[in-house]
N, C-alpha and C positions, 0 to 999 in steps of 0.2 A: 379463653387460653387463660390457664390462671397464671396470675402473676410472679415472677422472682422474689422470692427474698430480699427485704432491703443489703445484707450481709455480701449474699450473692450479686445483687450487682454491683457492691463494692470491691470487690475483690477482682471481679471482671473487670471494672473501669481501672483499680490499680494496674492489671496483665496489662492492657492496653497502652496503660502510659510506660510502664518500663516495656514495653517492644518497641513505642515509638522511639526513646528516650534511646536505647539500645542500636535501633537504625541511624538513628541524628550521628551517633558514634561516631561507627565502624567506620574502619576509613579516614577519621578524622586526620591532620599530620601530626605528628607527635610533635611535643613540646621544644625548642631548642633546645640546648645547650648553652651557657654564659658563652657569649661571641668569644673572649677574651681566650678562650679553650682552642678555636680554631683558625681566628686571626688578630692581629695585637691590632690596638685603636691608631697607633703612631703610621705601619704599613698603608693599612684603609683609607687615613687622609692623605698622607704625602700620594697616592695613588691618583685620589678624586682630585689634588692638585693636578697633579703631571699632567692625567686626562685633559680637563678643563684647558691645561695650558695651550693643547694642541689644536684646542677648538678657532681661538683667530685666524688660521694659517688659511682651513677647511671653509670657512667664510668668507675672505678676503677681499674675494672676487667673485661672480658670476661661472664663472668658467671654474675657479677651485672649486666650486660646490660641485656644480656639475663633475669634475673628476672622481672628487671623493664621498658623493653622497651617501654610498654605503659603508663607508668607514666611520662616517658622521652618527651614520642612523646605529651602526654597533655599538658604537663606544658610548651614545645617549644611553642606550639601553643599560649599559654595565656602568653606566655613573650612578641614574637611578638603583641601580641593585643595591651597589656598595655604599650610596648614601644610605638607603634604610637600612645595612647591617650593621652601620657607623652608627646610627641615630637608635640601633638597638642594642647598644652597645653595652656591656654591665660596667666598664671603666669611663673614665670622664676623659675628654679629650677637648681642647678649643674649638676645633671644627664641628662639634656634636651636633651644638645651636643649631644651624647653620640645614643640616640633616633635611628636615623637614621640606624647607624652601629647595634645597637641591635637590628632593625627589622630585617635588613639584617640576621644576623647571628642567628637569629632565624630561621628565614623559612628555612634557609639551616639545622639544628638543624632537624626540624621538618619533612623533609624529608629525613633523612637519612638513611638508607635502612640495616646498617647493623652496630658492634662493630666498627668498626676502623673509618668507617665516624663519626659516633656521636663523639667519642671521638676526632676527628680534629673538627669536628664544636662546641665542646662545649668551646674547647680551644679557639676558636675566638670570643666567646661569653662572656667569661671570660676577654680578651682586649677588647671589645667593651665595656664591664661596666667601665673597668679599663681607658677608656677615649686612648685608643689603636688603635681602630679599625679603624680606616682609614678614609680618605673620603671614600660618597659612591656618585655614581651617581642620578640625583634629588634632588628633596624635597619630604617634607611626606605630603600627601593628603589624607585624607577620604577615606579611597577602604578595602577591603578584603583583609587582611595579615596573614588570621587562619581560618581553615575548623570548619563551624559552628560545627559539631557533636563532634569534639574535644571539645572545649566552652563547650558545655552542659553537657560534661562529669567534665567537673570543675566548673560549675556551682553547679552539681548535690554532690558533693563532699564539694564546698565550703558551699553551705546551711544547710547540714548537721553538717558543725563544727561551723554555727553561730547561729543554734538551742542550740547549746549544749551549745559557749561561752554566749549566751543572759542570760542563766541558773547562770553565774555565773559574772555580768555583771560588779562589780567596779571590780573584777580580769582579764577581758580578754577585757577590754576597747580597747586599740591598736589593739590589734587584730580584734577584733569585728568591728572596722572601718575600719582596712584595707581591711578584708575581703567582708565588704557591698560594697566598693571602686572598689574591683574586681570586683564584679557582675555587679555594675553601668558599669564601662568600656566593659564589654562580654556586657552587652545589646546593648553598643552604636555601637558594632561592629558587630552585630546581623545586625546594619540595613543594612550593606554591602552584605548579602550574603542570598541569595532570594530563593535558589533552593527548599526549602520547601514550595513556592508561586507558584502554578499549574496554576493560572490565573491573568491577569496580571489586571486586575480590584482589584482583592484582594489584591496588592500590597500594597494602601495606610494603609488596616488593619494590616498588616506585621507592616511596622513602628510605627504606631500606638501602636501596644503591647511591641515595641524592647522602645518607648517612656515611656510606663507605669511603665515597670521594670526597667528601668535606673533613673527614675526619684524617686523611690519606693526607691529605692538601694541606692540612692543619700540621700533620706529622713534620710534613717536609718542611714547611717552614718550620718551624722548629728545631730542626736541625741542622739547617743550613742557619739559623741565627747560633747554635752553638757551637759551630765550624762543625760537625759533625760529619765529614765528607760521605763516609761509608752509611752513616745511618740516611744521610739525605735519598745517597741511589737506593737505597731498600724502600723510603719512601716511596719515590718514584715509580722502580715496579709496583709498589701496593697499588698509587694510585692511577698507573697505566691499566692493571687488573680492573679494577670497580668500574672502571669506562667501558672498559671492554663485556663484561658483564652484563652490563646495561642496556646496549647494545645490541648484545645477542636476544636478549628478551623483546624489548621495545622499539629497536632502531636497527633492525636487521641487516641494512644496505649501509651501515656505515662502519660495518664489523672490521 
């Protein structure tokens, strides 16, 4: 059989490489916008500290742990997500340096299977937020650090609290702003957990829904901070519609 000319073989090789690269890029997560566009660093930091402040009571005894192990697990997953988003923030914050240790210790807490390991993990988280967590190998990057199922449980609880809080708009301004920032951060983190996507061709739609939820929550945060009650209400409606649209495609039982 006559061999192909060199130019043909080179062209075929280039075509193969281009095809492989195209396949590897298809469905890749979109680049995140600057975090400051959807979640202020101060709101994330305050919520992180508030979440950690509640851990002590949840591991105060074996009985307390057994009664609220599910809440502890949910909050640990949420803490890991919030810490990563703060760590990737485009603005500086005193707590930002602790983010790598917070992500690592929160993930360990999320995996705790019994009271002893949970109590030890809580102590590690408390040291991390105090800046005593020590060095952590590797730099933070956008990736899955928390389970989507646990984060969605947090979304449900936070959304319910927000609906109540917006009825007391002036009294609950700070809490409402933090809750909106939490939802925006969770939506950003949902980008990196695609197990609900059963077909590769649906990945881009998943990313679109996550972005819509994130941006609506970020808008809600901004409207609350601006004391724009009407605008906050509109953003809340937009947020709800983004969740419903996603559930209609990827999680029909939650419609």
